[in-house]
C-alpha positions as CSV (number, residue, x, y, z in Angstrom):
1,M,95.6,117.8,114.7
2,A,97.8,119.9,112.4
3,T,97.8,123.7,112.8
4,L,98.6,126.1,110.0
5,E,98.9,130.0,109.8
6,V,98.2,131.6,106.5
7,Q,97.6,135.1,105.2
8,K,94.8,136.5,102.9
9,R,95.7,136.4,99.2
10,D,97.6,139.3,97.6
11,F,95.7,139.9,94.4
12,T,98.2,142.3,93.0
13,L,100.1,139.2,91.8
14,K,98.9,136.4,89.7
15,P,99.2,132.8,90.8
16,N,102.3,132.2,88.8
17,Q,103.9,135.3,90.1
18,L,103.2,134.2,93.7
19,R,104.8,130.8,93.1
20,Q,107.9,132.5,91.5
21,K,108.2,134.3,94.8
22,G,108.0,131.1,96.9
23,I,104.4,131.7,97.8
24,I,101.6,129.1,97.4
25,P,98.0,130.3,96.7
26,A,95.2,128.5,98.4
27,V,91.5,128.8,99.0
28,L,89.3,128.1,102.1
29,C,85.7,127.3,101.2
30,G,82.4,126.0,102.9
31,K,78.7,126.5,102.6
32,N,78.6,128.3,106.0
33,L,80.9,131.0,104.7
34,D,79.5,134.1,103.1
35,A,82.1,133.6,100.3
36,S,85.3,131.6,99.7
37,I,88.4,133.0,101.3
38,S,91.5,133.3,99.0
39,I,94.6,132.8,101.1
40,Q,98.4,132.1,100.7
41,L,101.3,130.7,102.6
42,S,105.0,130.3,101.9
43,K,106.1,127.3,99.9
44,K,108.4,126.3,102.9
45,E,105.5,126.2,105.3
46,A,103.2,124.5,102.8
47,E,105.8,121.6,102.2
48,K,106.4,121.3,106.0
49,F,102.6,121.1,106.5
50,L,102.2,118.3,103.8
51,K,104.9,116.3,105.5
52,S,102.9,115.9,108.6
53,T,99.3,115.7,107.2
54,S,97.4,114.5,104.1
55,V,94.2,115.1,102.2
56,G,91.1,114.4,104.5
57,V,92.8,115.3,107.7
58,Q,91.5,118.0,110.1
59,T,93.5,121.2,110.3
60,E,93.4,124.2,112.6
61,L,93.6,127.1,110.1
62,S,94.4,130.6,111.3
63,V,93.7,133.2,108.7
64,E,95.3,136.5,110.1
65,G,93.9,135.8,113.6
66,E,90.6,134.2,112.6
67,E,90.5,130.5,113.5
68,Y,88.7,127.8,111.4
69,L,88.3,124.2,111.9
70,A,89.0,122.9,108.3
71,M,90.0,119.9,106.3
72,L,92.6,119.7,103.7
73,K,90.5,118.9,100.6
74,N,92.9,118.9,97.7
75,V,96.5,119.4,96.7
76,S,97.4,120.4,93.1
77,Y,100.8,120.2,91.3
78,E,102.0,121.8,88.2
79,T,101.6,119.4,85.3
80,L,105.1,119.4,83.9
81,S,107.3,120.2,86.8
82,H,105.2,118.5,89.5
83,K,105.8,121.4,91.7
84,L,103.3,122.3,94.5
85,A,100.7,124.7,92.9
86,H,97.7,125.1,95.1
87,L,95.9,124.0,98.3
88,D,92.2,123.7,98.8
89,F,90.6,123.7,102.3
90,Q,87.1,123.1,103.4
91,V,85.5,124.5,106.6
92,L,84.0,121.9,108.9
93,T,80.9,122.4,111.0
94,A,80.3,120.5,114.2
95,G,77.4,118.1,113.9
96,E,77.4,118.3,110.0
97,L,78.4,115.2,108.0
98,V,81.5,115.6,105.8
99,K,82.9,113.3,103.0
100,T,86.5,112.7,103.6
101,T,89.3,110.5,102.8
102,A,91.3,108.4,105.3
103,Q,94.8,107.1,104.5
104,I,95.5,103.4,104.9
105,R,98.6,102.8,107.1
106,F,100.0,99.2,106.7
107,I,101.9,97.8,109.6
108,N,104.0,94.6,110.0
109,R,105.1,94.3,106.3
110,D,108.1,92.3,107.5
111,Q,105.8,89.7,108.9
112,V,104.3,88.7,105.6
113,T,105.5,85.4,104.2
114,S,108.8,85.7,102.3
115,E,107.5,83.2,99.7
116,G,105.1,85.7,98.2
117,I,105.0,89.2,96.7
118,L,102.9,91.8,98.7
119,N,100.8,93.9,96.3
120,E,99.4,97.1,97.9
121,M,96.5,97.9,95.8
122,L,94.6,100.7,97.7
123,S,96.0,103.5,99.8
124,E,92.9,105.3,101.0
125,I,89.3,104.8,102.1
126,K,86.6,107.3,101.2
127,L,83.9,107.7,103.9
128,E,81.4,110.1,105.4
129,C,81.2,111.0,109.1
130,L,81.0,113.9,111.7
131,P,84.0,116.2,112.0
132,K,84.7,114.9,115.5
133,D,84.9,111.3,114.2
134,M,87.2,112.0,111.3
135,P,90.2,109.5,111.4
136,D,93.7,110.5,110.4
137,D,94.4,107.1,109.0
138,I,93.2,103.5,109.1
139,V,95.7,100.9,110.4
140,V,95.8,97.6,108.6
141,D,97.9,94.7,110.2
142,L,99.6,92.6,107.7
143,A,101.1,90.0,110.0
144,G,100.7,86.4,109.1
145,L,99.6,86.9,105.4
146,N,100.6,84.1,103.2
147,V,100.6,83.4,99.4
148,G,97.0,83.8,98.1
149,D,95.8,85.8,101.0
150,S,94.2,89.3,100.6
151,I,92.4,91.9,102.6
152,A,89.3,93.7,101.1
153,A,87.8,96.9,102.4
154,G,84.7,95.0,103.7
155,E,87.0,93.3,106.4
156,L,88.1,96.5,108.0
157,D,86.7,97.3,111.5
158,I,85.5,100.7,110.4
159,M,82.8,99.0,108.2
160,K,81.1,97.8,111.3
161,D,81.3,101.2,113.1
162,D,77.9,103.1,113.0
163,R,79.7,106.4,113.1
164,Y,81.0,106.0,109.6
165,R,79.3,105.4,106.1
166,V,82.1,104.0,104.0
167,L,81.9,105.0,100.3
168,T,84.6,102.7,99.1
169,S,83.2,99.4,97.8
170,E,83.5,96.4,100.3
171,D,85.0,94.3,97.4
172,S,88.0,96.7,96.9
173,L,91.3,94.9,97.6
174,L,93.7,96.6,99.9
175,V,96.4,94.1,99.5
176,H,97.1,90.7,98.0
177,V,100.0,88.3,98.3
178,S,100.8,86.7,95.1
179,T,103.1,84.0,93.9
180,P,106.5,85.2,92.6
181,T,106.7,85.0,88.8
182,V,109.4,82.6,87.6
183,E,111.0,83.5,84.3
184,V,112.1,80.7,82.1
185,E,115.0,81.4,79.8
186,V,114.6,79.9,76.4
187,D,117.7,78.9,74.4
188,E,117.6,81.0,71.2
189,G,119.3,78.3,69.2
190,E,116.8,75.6,70.2
191,E,114.0,78.0,69.4
192,E,115.2,78.6,65.9
193,I,115.7,74.9,65.3
194,A,112.1,74.2,66.4
195,T,110.7,76.8,63.9
196,V,112.6,75.6,60.9
197,P,110.3,73.8,58.5
198,V,111.0,70.1,57.9
199,I,111.5,69.2,54.2
200,G,109.0,66.5,53.1
201,S,106.7,67.2,56.0
202,E,102.9,67.1,55.6
203,E,102.8,70.9,56.1
204,E,104.8,71.4,52.8
């Protein structure tokens, strides 16, 4: 489980001013809190944190000495620059169901047939479960896939696990191996000849 130390938000500065100083604003919310807690952390720490975790993963959040079991709920980026702008966290309560997102981790890509093209179509699964059962990721083995083969969400083991209520449609494709597209080059000269009208033809 990831751990992260943050500070309470400095409201003497606006969000853009914080970001200019290398600080990322964030918020910790949850229905069991009296009110949402505005927090902040350095851009360096935020980027380091995001390299080791993702949305939907549990986090031990320390807010100036107060500990919270939380989940990274959302990551926002600036529209034009795509720079990190804001983090949203949700407090988790033991025994209370939470809607979350589990990342799909594909393994054995090198064991997919070389005669086809592997199309990865889904990167996450949405589900509902207790905090203690939250998965960091869902492993999908691609070994042995041939042209025309695919894997749908309904084939995942987690679909048969009573601890989870999967919200992603069972018909959603995770991967599909397609036939390579062959481009046929057309001789421009031949194409021009074929489209020249024939004098005396019935079409005239």
